[in-house]
N, C-alpha and C positions, 0 to 999 in steps of 0.2 A: 332638444331643449337646451343643452349646454352649449356654451360658446368655446368650450375647450376642445373641440374636435378639429380634425385636420382641414375640413372644408372651409371653415371661417378664415383660414389664412390665405385662401386663394383670391387673386385679384381678377378684375375683369379682363375680357379678351376683346377681340375685334370680329365683326361680321365675316371678314375675309377668311378667318381661320376656321369657320364652321365645318364640321365633318357631316356629310350627308348621311342620314339614318332613315331607313325605310319604314320603321314602325315607331310608335309613340313610346317614349320612355316615361314611366310613372315614377315620380319622386315622392316618397313617403316620409313625412316627418314623424319622428318617434322620440318620446321622452324617457325620462328615468323610470317611469312606470311601465316601460316596455310594451309587450303585447297587450296587456290589460287596458292600456290607455288608447289603443287604436280603435277607430270606428270601423263599421262593416265594410266600407269601401276600401280602406287601407288594408284590412285583413285579406279581402278577396284579391286585391292586386298582388299581395305577396304570396298568397297561395297559388295563384295562376302564373307566377313569374318563372321563366326558365333560367334566368340569371338574376341573382340579387347582389347588388354592389353596395359596399359600405365600409366603415371603419370597423376594426375588430370588436370594439365595445358594442356597437349597434348590431353587428351580425350575431353576437351572442345573445341578443334579446329576442331574436326570432326563433320560434319553436320548430321542431323537426317536421311538423306537418307541412311546412313550407319546403318543398323538395327541390327547389331550384339551386342551381350551382352557386356557391358562395364565392364571391370575388372581393378580396380586400383592396382598398385603394393603394396604388403604389405611391412611392415617394421619390422625387417631388410629384405632386398630383397633376397640376395643370398640363405640363407637357405630355403626360400619359393619356389625357382624356380622349383625344382623337383616335389614338391607336386602340385603346380599350374598347370603344364603341364600334370601331370598324371591325374588330375581331368577333364581336357579338351581333353584327348586323343581321337582321332578319329574325332575331330571337326576341321573345318577350322579356324586357329588362325592367326591373324595379331597382331604384336607388334609394338607399336609406340616408336620411339626413337628420341632424339634431334639431328638434323643435320645428320652427317655421323655416323651410328651405330657402325662402326668399329674404330672410333677415339675417345678414352676415353669414350666409350659408352657401351650400353647394349649388343651390338652384340658380344663382346668378351666373355661376361659371358654366353650367350646362346650357342655360339660355344663350349665352354668348357663343358657345362652341357648336351646339346643335341647332340652335334656333328656337325661339319661344314656342313656335307652332308645333314643335316636336315633343313638347313637355306636357304631362298631366301632373299637376302638383297637388298633393294632399297634405295640407299643412297641419301641424300640431301647435299648441300654445308655445310660444318662444320662452326662453329663460327670462327675458325682460318682462313679459306678461306675468309669469309666475311670480317673479320678484316683486313687481309692483303690487300684485294682489296680496302678497304676504305683508308688505310694508304699509299698505294703504296709501301709496303714491299714485298720482295720476300718470299714466304712461306718457300722455301727450305733453306733460310738463317736465319730463325727466330726460336728460341727455344720456345716450348710450355710447360708450366708447369701447371698441373692441381692442383687446391687447393680445389676441391670438395671432401669431405670426407678424406682429407689428411691434415697433420699438416702444418700450415703456415710456420714454420721453414724450411721446405724443399725448399722453395724459396731461402734461403741463398746460397745453393750450386751453383746456376745459376748466381750469381752476379759477373760480370766481366766488366771492363771498356768498354764502347761503345757498349755493347751487347744489341740486341733487344730481348725482351721477350714478349710473349703473355701468360697472366695468365687467366686460365679458373676459373671463379669466383664462389664461393659458395653461394653468395647472396648479398644482398644490402649493408651489412656492410663491405664486403671484401675490397673494395678500400681504405677505412680509415685504415683498419688493415694492408694492404700492405704498405701504406705510413708510418705508424708507424714503421713497420719492416725495411724499407729502411733507415729511419732516424737513427734507432738504430744500424744498421750495417754499418754506414758510407756512405750511398748512398742517403742522403737527396737531393742532386742537381738533382736527376734523373727525367726526364720528364715522366709524366703519362697522359695517355688518356683512359678514360672510355667510351666504346662503348656499348650502351644499345639497346635492342630489334632489333638487327641487321637483316636486311631483311624484318622487318615489317613496318607497317605504323606509328608506334610510335618510330621509330629509333631516337636516340639522342646521343649527344657526349659532354663530359666534359673534360677539360684539366687543367693542372697545374703541379707543381712539388711536390715531396714528402714532402720537407721542408715547403711548403706553402699550403698543401692541407687542405682545410676547407669546401669543398663541403658537403652538407648534404647527407645522404643515398638516393640513387635514386632507380632505377628499379632493382629488384633481378636478372633479366635476363641481365647479362653484361659480357663483356670481358675487361680486363685491359692490355693495351699496355705500356711497360716500355722501355725507352732508358736509360740504366745504366750509371750514372755519379757519380764517387766516389767524396767525399769531399777530400781536400788536405791532411788531416791527416788520411785518411782511411787505414787500414791495408791490404796490397796486399796479396791476397791468390791465388797463381797460381794453375794451374790444374795438374801439374806434382807433384810426391810425394816429400815431404820435405818441408812442411809448416813451417813458422817461429815458433820457440819455443813459442814466446809470443802469438801465436794464441790459445794456450791451457792454461786453468787454471790447475795448478798442484801444488803438494807439494814436488817436486823433483823427483817423480816417473814418469819419462818421457824419452822415447827413443829420444835422441837428434836428431836435424834435419838431420845431415849428415849420422848418422847410421840409421836413420828411412828411408831415401831415399834408402839406399843400401838394407835395409831389405824388403821394398816394391817391389824393383826390383827383389829380389830373390823369393818372394812369387808370383809375376806375376799375378795380379788380371785380370780377364777376365769377360765379361758381364754375369750376372746371377749366378756367383759362390758364394759359402758360405765359409766364413772364421771363424774359431775358434781363437780368440785372448785370450790366456790363461795367466792370470796375468795382467789384464787390466791396472792397474795404472792410468793413465789419459785418456786412450782410444784412444791415437793417432794412433796406428797401425790399429785398426778397423775402425776408422773414415776415415783415408786416403784411406783405402781399398774401402770403400763405396763411397767416392768421385771419384774414378777411373771411375765409370759408374753408372748411376742411377739404374740399375738392380742388382748391386753387393749387397750382403747381408753379415752381420757379427754378430757374437754372441761373446761378451766379457765376460770373467769370472773373477771376482775380489772378493776376500774374505772380504775386508774391506768395510763396508757399507758406510762410509763417501766417499771413493774414488769411489765406485760404483755410488753414487749420483752425484759426480763431472763428472764422464764419461757421464752420461745422459745429464747434462748441456752443456758439451763440444760438444756433438753430435748435440744437438739442435742448438747451436751457429754456427756450421760449416755446417749446412744444411743437416745433415743426421739423422733426429730424429728417423728413423726406426732402428737404432742400438739397438740390444737387449742386455740388460745388466743382467747377472745372478750373484747374490751375494751368494758366497759360495766358499769353498776351493776345488780346483781340487785335485785328480781326481774325487771325489764324485760328484761334481757339474756338471760334464760332462754327467752324466747319463740322458738319455732321449733326449738329444739334437739331432737335425737332423744331418745326416752324413755331414762332411765338404768336401770341394774341397781342402782346404789348412788349415794348422794349424800353428800359430805363438806361440811360448812359450818364454815369456820374463822374467820369473822368476819361481822359485820353481822346478828347474830341478832335485834337489836331493829328492824331495818328493816321497816316495815309490809309484810306480805304475803309476806316472803321465805320463812319456814318453811312457810307454807301452800302456796306455790307448789311447793316442793321435795317436800313430802309428796304433793301431788296428782299430781305427775309420776311418782311411784314406782309400779310395778305390785305386785300382791300377791306377797309373797316378796322384794321389794327391801329393801335395807338403808339406813339413814340413820345417820350419825354426826356429832355436833356437839360442838365443843370451845369452851370459854370460860374466861375468868379474871375477868369482871366479875359483880358481884352482880345487875345488871339482867338480863343474859342468863342467869345462873344461874336466875333466877326463871322465865324462859320455859321452860328445859329442865325445871325441876321440875314445872311445870304440864303440859307434854307427856308427861312420864314418868307422872304421875298418870292422864292420859287414854289413853295408848296402851301403857303398860307399857315393856318393854325394860330396859336396865341403866343406872343412873345411878351413876357412880363419880367419885371424886376422886383424881387422880394427882399425886403429889408426888415431886420429884427434888431431891436435894442433892448438891453437888459439894464434894470436899475442896479447900481453898484454904489458902495460907499465912496464919497469924495471928501476926505477929511472927516469933519463931524457931520457932513451933509450926505445927500444922496443925488446921484446924477445918472445920466444915461450913457451906456457904453454901447456904441454901434457895432454890430458884427458886419463882416464883409457882405455887401449886397450880392445876391445871387440872381443871375439871369437864367430864366427858364423858358424853354421852347417846348410847347406841347402841341401835337398835331394828330389828326386822324387821316390815315392814308386813303385817298380816294381811288377808285378804279382808274387806271390809265396814268397814275402818278409815276410809274416806272419809266414810261417814255419821256416824261418831262425831266426825269433825272438822269437821262442818258448823257453822252459826252458833250451835249450842246452847252452845258454850264459847268464851270470848274469851281470846286470848293475853294473858298478863300483860305489859303494856308497861313500858318504861323510863319514869320520870317525865319525862325530857327526853332527846332524842337528843344526848347530850353527846359532843363530839368527843374528849374525853379517854378516854372509855369505849370509843369505837370504836377509838382507837389502841391501847388495852391489848388489846382483842380481836384486833386485827390482828397483834399480836406472835406469835399462835399460828398464823397462817395459813401455808399450805405455801409 
């Protein structure tokens, strides 16, 4: 039932890493009510198991009548899974899991490592189901965020006015840490309810607001319910691309809001996809890509160490601490990176080999978007557009500003944007038959102007 167990911290694996297991592994969900809360099938599986694997708390809930060898999960857990099950191959193994094993639980890891065909899963109600039952919240209308083995900053991406959140807690100190983060992000008025030992005979409830949260640390087995209420001066961070420019700490190297929204629309993030953000600047493109869906991933490449540090802080502040920041100059810094689904180039288009390296890394169907304000880089994009097609557009934005006692338009530098989907066979067309149109000289001023567009 609890999210505070070690299995919730385990990430998914790959089919190639599966360990062959000759018998089915039974995964038994168990709650704070322990043995009393298990059905006949779950009890029978545990009585008949030769090996019972679980966390120390869960193993302590199983009575002595279950005579199987007790094995506690080692730490770190995931690397040990193949070895552990290889050691017990051929024996009847039952695994204890908190609540529903397939809901932020060990079931996902075992399905990845052993194969779903090797598992027999007997779920128990999850902590989220119990919490919604106690609160009268519809489970399908409540967002669940796990904080077990994950950065607390990830919560920031879920903060929206009037939103109901269930936070799977990492331990007794998590409620106070959540309250502090809510205050820091402008959501101090949010209502918090901490539900402890759900479903057990020691179930308890504590309530308050983040602003006034002074409860001492309680039971480590807890779930935190939050009704998001922003303070009047909280910065509004919408879900669609184009966050306010002031949401980012930057030194001027920022793709401005309207251009950024158009760029993200051209990149077209989809769940699970990986973006290369080349020429990171303040990280805005990679950050907004990851905010599009919790499973979106991004790597941002930035040669300036100061800016790279700033990107990391911006990512944490905006709820995507998983953004990977690579400090180094492209294209050399791209070596060894996982293949992208999409690439954004916000600067350095005239760097020898950069565009070719990004293009070569894309699979068929991958997208590339490049922005520039310089004539030299514009020539590069015009040549690539001729060779590969796609869409070449010029984006212009003007802002109303005071002109004496009147108001007039101030035009920002126009941005040339090339966006393209890579077709099968495009690599052959990009071979040595065509040369990239180079800048006459790699002028620092031109690079600085290009950098003004970077994320």
